[in-house]
Backbone as CSV, one residue per row, in Angstrom:
resi,resn,N_x,N_y,N_z,CA_x,CA_y,CA_z,C_x,C_y,C_z
1,MET,-0.325,3.547,-96.819,1.068,3.673,-97.224,1.203,3.226,-98.685
2,HIS,1.629,4.123,-99.537,1.764,3.892,-100.979,2.695,2.712,-101.280
3,GLU,3.816,2.640,-100.592,4.802,1.592,-100.851,4.233,0.196,-100.566
4,THR,3.344,0.090,-99.596,2.732,-1.206,-99.279,1.894,-1.697,-100.452
5,MET,1.123,-0.805,-101.052,0.314,-1.197,-102.209,1.202,-1.565,-103.397
6,VAL,2.285,-0.830,-103.589,3.224,-1.138,-104.671,3.866,-2.506,-104.421
7,ALA,4.300,-2.743,-103.180,4.915,-4.028,-102.828,3.940,-5.177,-103.072
8,GLN,2.687,-4.997,-102.698,1.670,-6.027,-102.907,1.508,-6.328,-104.395
9,SER,1.470,-5.298,-105.224,1.334,-5.489,-106.671,2.541,-6.218,-107.259
10,ILE,3.737,-5.870,-106.782,4.958,-6.531,-107.262,4.931,-8.007,-106.890
11,ILE,4.544,-8.293,-105.656,4.478,-9.692,-105.203,3.455,-10.478,-106.013
12,GLU,2.318,-9.881,-106.301,1.307,-10.565,-107.122,1.853,-10.879,-108.514
13,ALA,2.562,-9.925,-109.115,3.124,-10.146,-110.460,4.205,-11.219,-110.432
14,ILE,5.075,-11.177,-109.422,6.140,-12.176,-109.310,5.552,-13.555,-109.054
15,THR,4.554,-13.632,-108.195,3.906,-14.912,-107.877,3.262,-15.517,-109.120
16,ALA,2.585,-14.697,-109.906,1.956,-15.197,-111.135,2.990,-15.744,-112.102
17,GLU,4.108,-15.030,-112.255,5.162,-15.489,-113.160,5.849,-16.735,-112.613
18,ALA,6.025,-16.810,-111.300,6.642,-17.991,-110.669,5.786,-19.232,-110.915
19,GLN,4.470,-19.068,-110.873,3.578,-20.199,-111.150,3.711,-20.640,-112.604
20,LYS,3.802,-19.668,-113.524,3.973,-20.004,-114.943,5.293,-20.737,-115.179
21,GLN,6.355,-20.256,-114.542,7.693,-20.818,-114.733,7.918,-22.075,-113.889
22,GLN,7.039,-22.307,-112.936,7.191,-23.396,-111.965,8.578,-23.340,-111.326
23,ALA,8.895,-22.137,-110.832,10.206,-21.897,-110.239,10.067,-20.901,-109.089
24,ARG,11.068,-20.912,-108.211,11.068,-19.999,-107.072,11.863,-18.739,-107.419
25,PRO,11.263,-17.560,-107.216,11.993,-16.325,-107.497,13.060,-16.070,-106.440
26,ILE,14.208,-15.577,-106.875,15.268,-15.251,-105.917,15.632,-13.768,-105.955
27,ALA,15.289,-13.086,-107.049,15.587,-11.658,-107.163,14.630,-11.013,-108.154
28,ALA,14.376,-9.734,-107.932,13.547,-8.967,-108.852,14.091,-7.547,-108.909
29,ARG,13.957,-6.930,-110.091,14.422,-5.559,-110.264,13.277,-4.717,-110.801
30,ILE,13.043,-3.587,-110.135,12.072,-2.635,-110.646,12.816,-1.355,-110.993
31,SER,12.228,-0.579,-111.877,12.791,0.733,-112.201,11.691,1.764,-112.044
32,CYS,12.106,2.985,-111.741,11.147,4.080,-111.622,11.862,5.378,-111.912
33,GLY,11.079,6.371,-112.254,11.630,7.682,-112.546,12.042,8.426,-111.288
34,GLN,12.815,9.463,-111.489,13.337,10.272,-110.396,12.238,10.975,-109.606
35,LEU,11.142,11.305,-110.257,10.061,12.017,-109.585,9.027,11.086,-108.973
36,ASN,9.205,9.778,-109.147,8.288,8.796,-108.580,8.371,8.865,-107.056
37,PRO,7.232,8.960,-106.388,7.268,9.124,-104.930,7.477,7.813,-104.163
38,ILE,8.399,6.981,-104.598,8.674,5.704,-103.935,9.894,5.870,-103.031
39,ASN,9.730,5.500,-101.786,10.844,5.465,-100.847,11.383,4.040,-100.874
40,GLU,12.608,3.868,-101.367,13.169,2.529,-101.560,13.244,1.735,-100.263
41,GLU,13.647,2.374,-99.186,13.774,1.681,-97.896,12.409,1.189,-97.402
42,VAL,11.403,2.029,-97.504,10.051,1.652,-97.072,9.494,0.556,-97.983
43,LEU,9.743,0.670,-99.289,9.277,-0.345,-100.231,9.904,-1.700,-99.917
44,ASN,11.211,-1.734,-99.664,11.871,-3.001,-99.337,11.332,-3.597,-98.040
45,PHE,11.080,-2.755,-97.047,10.515,-3.229,-95.783,9.132,-3.836,-96.015
46,ALA,8.277,-3.125,-96.760,6.929,-3.621,-97.057,6.993,-4.910,-97.871
47,PHE,7.882,-4.966,-98.846,8.034,-6.157,-99.686,8.390,-7.368,-98.830
48,GLU,9.387,-7.212,-97.958,9.808,-8.323,-97.090,8.680,-8.762,-96.159
49,ALA,7.951,-7.815,-95.603,6.864,-8.138,-94.679,5.735,-8.884,-95.384
50,ILE,5.335,-8.407,-96.548,4.231,-9.028,-97.284,4.649,-10.371,-97.879
51,ALA,5.922,-10.515,-98.228,6.409,-11.748,-98.866,6.499,-12.934,-97.898
52,LYS,6.509,-12.666,-96.600,6.630,-13.765,-95.621,5.513,-14.776,-95.830
53,GLY,5.912,-16.056,-95.918,4.957,-17.130,-96.096,4.489,-17.325,-97.532
54,THR,5.066,-16.559,-98.472,4.705,-16.721,-99.882,5.912,-17.250,-100.653
55,VAL,5.706,-17.538,-101.926,6.801,-17.993,-102.784,7.877,-16.907,-102.918
56,CYS,7.503,-15.659,-102.630,8.437,-14.534,-102.752,9.295,-14.316,-101.506
57,GLU,9.065,-15.078,-100.459,9.859,-14.898,-99.246,11.337,-15.130,-99.565
58,GLY,12.172,-14.198,-99.159,13.601,-14.286,-99.418,14.036,-13.694,-100.755
59,THR,13.086,-13.270,-101.582,13.418,-12.665,-102.867,14.032,-11.289,-102.630
60,LYS,15.164,-11.021,-103.269,15.839,-9.727,-103.125,15.267,-8.757,-104.145
61,LEU,14.766,-7.628,-103.657,14.192,-6.605,-104.516,15.194,-5.462,-104.697
62,THR,15.474,-5.123,-105.944,16.376,-4.016,-106.269,15.577,-2.936,-106.989
63,VAL,15.802,-1.687,-106.589,15.131,-0.554,-107.217,16.175,0.272,-107.971
64,VAL,15.939,0.491,-109.254,16.827,1.283,-110.093,16.117,2.591,-110.432
65,GLU,16.742,3.705,-110.091,16.155,5.013,-110.386,16.629,5.498,-111.754
66,ILE,15.676,5.828,-112.617,15.979,6.312,-113.960,16.080,7.842,-113.908
67,THR,17.191,8.372,-114.380,17.425,9.811,-114.365,16.410,10.549,-115.230
68,LEU,15.909,11.645,-114.705,14.993,12.498,-115.444,15.761,13.171,-116.584
69,LYS,15.186,13.204,-117.766,15.833,13.802,-118.936,15.140,15.108,-119.304
70,CYS,15.904,15.989,-119.916,15.335,17.225,-120.450,15.967,17.485,-121.814
71,THR,15.288,18.299,-122.619,15.760,18.626,-123.953,15.925,20.150,-124.056
72,CYS,17.122,20.550,-124.423,17.450,21.967,-124.549,16.675,22.567,-125.723
73,LYS,16.022,23.689,-125.487,15.274,24.366,-126.549,16.201,25.109,-127.517
74,LYS,17.408,25.410,-127.071,18.342,26.156,-127.919,19.092,25.248,-128.893
75,CYS,19.699,24.158,-128.365,20.525,23.302,-129.238,19.902,21.929,-129.516
76,GLY,18.824,21.583,-128.813,18.139,20.316,-129.059,18.751,19.113,-128.368
77,ARG,19.795,19.327,-127.584,20.464,18.218,-126.907,19.586,17.690,-125.754
78,THR,19.478,16.369,-125.654,18.775,15.729,-124.543,19.822,15.238,-123.560
79,HIS,19.602,15.565,-122.289,20.570,15.188,-121.259,19.863,14.967,-119.928
80,GLY,20.571,14.367,-118.980,20.035,14.155,-117.647,19.845,15.484,-116.934
81,PHE,18.721,15.644,-116.276,18.425,16.878,-115.572,19.086,16.862,-114.194
82,ASP,19.827,17.916,-113.896,20.483,18.067,-112.598,19.953,19.352,-111.964
83,ILE,19.186,19.219,-110.899,18.573,20.382,-110.258,19.612,21.388,-109.756
84,TYR,20.800,20.907,-109.415,21.849,21.785,-108.893,22.661,22.472,-109.993
85,SER,22.565,21.940,-111.201,23.263,22.527,-112.338,22.382,22.330,-113.572
86,PRO,21.303,23.122,-113.678,20.321,22.867,-114.728,20.702,23.332,-116.135
87,ALA,21.882,23.869,-116.315,22.283,24.348,-117.641,22.601,23.184,-118.578
88,CYS,22.326,23.384,-119.835,22.637,22.394,-120.867,24.155,22.211,-120.938
89,PRO,24.629,20.968,-120.886,26.073,20.750,-120.972,26.639,21.058,-122.360
90,GLY,25.776,21.168,-123.358,26.237,21.464,-124.707,26.410,22.945,-124.981
91,CYS,25.388,23.746,-124.616,25.430,25.168,-124.972,25.291,26.106,-123.774
92,GLY,24.995,25.566,-122.591,24.882,26.387,-121.391,23.517,27.017,-121.175
93,SER,22.583,26.805,-122.076,21.250,27.384,-121.954,20.490,26.762,-120.776
94,THR,19.626,27.558,-120.181,18.757,27.041,-119.112,17.302,27.010,-119.584
95,ASP,17.094,27.097,-120.871,15.757,27.029,-121.460,15.580,25.625,-122.031
96,PHE,14.784,24.812,-121.362,14.629,23.412,-121.770,13.245,22.901,-121.423
97,ASP,12.880,21.793,-122.046,11.646,21.061,-121.731,12.032,19.826,-120.941
98,ILE,11.289,19.559,-119.877,11.521,18.335,-119.107,10.715,17.218,-119.757
99,ASN,11.379,16.106,-120.053,10.741,14.961,-120.683,9.917,14.193,-119.648
100,PRO,8.987,13.352,-120.091,8.184,12.571,-119.150,9.071,11.693,-118.258
101,ASP,8.681,11.571,-116.999,9.401,10.737,-116.052,9.154,9.263,-116.382
102,ALA,10.124,8.424,-116.093,9.987,6.986,-116.353,8.937,6.384,-115.413
103,PRO,8.126,5.448,-115.899,7.114,4.820,-115.055,7.740,3.778,-114.123
104,LEU,6.965,3.351,-113.157,7.370,2.266,-112.268,7.123,0.948,-113.012
105,LEU,8.211,0.180,-113.232,8.112,-1.067,-114.000,8.815,-2.209,-113.298
106,LEU,8.229,-3.392,-113.364,8.905,-4.609,-112.951,9.740,-5.037,-114.143
107,GLU,11.045,-4.855,-114.053,11.947,-5.064,-115.188,12.376,-6.518,-115.357
108,GLU,12.686,-7.167,-114.247,13.299,-8.496,-114.339,12.988,-9.318,-113.097
109,ILE,12.782,-10.607,-113.311,12.630,-11.563,-112.215,13.645,-12.675,-112.460
110,GLU,14.423,-12.979,-111.443,15.412,-14.069,-111.541,14.882,-15.245,-110.733
111,PHE,14.944,-16.435,-111.345,14.441,-17.663,-110.686,15.592,-18.607,-110.389
112,GLU,15.357,-19.483,-109.416,16.350,-20.525,-109.074,16.498,-21.475,-110.223
């Protein structure tokens, strides 16, 4: 299960930072792109299960999805990509380049 490995990596990173800060983590925020194959519900379940008995137990994990961006080839405008309405909001063109998807990142850790 992909989410289990991701959860394990997040817990390892949070644990390392908690040791440096000599503090208990209470919340963490990760971000990922729209095309990232992470199921938030499964990730939270795996995170809670793996965190039991560690310094991360009880830490609230929040996942923020970063909107996929595209750039219109006609007018050069960069905007959020909407699969249901893929036309450029500036000029109406449907000729565009899709920009790279945002990576999975541990953005923030909040400590007590």
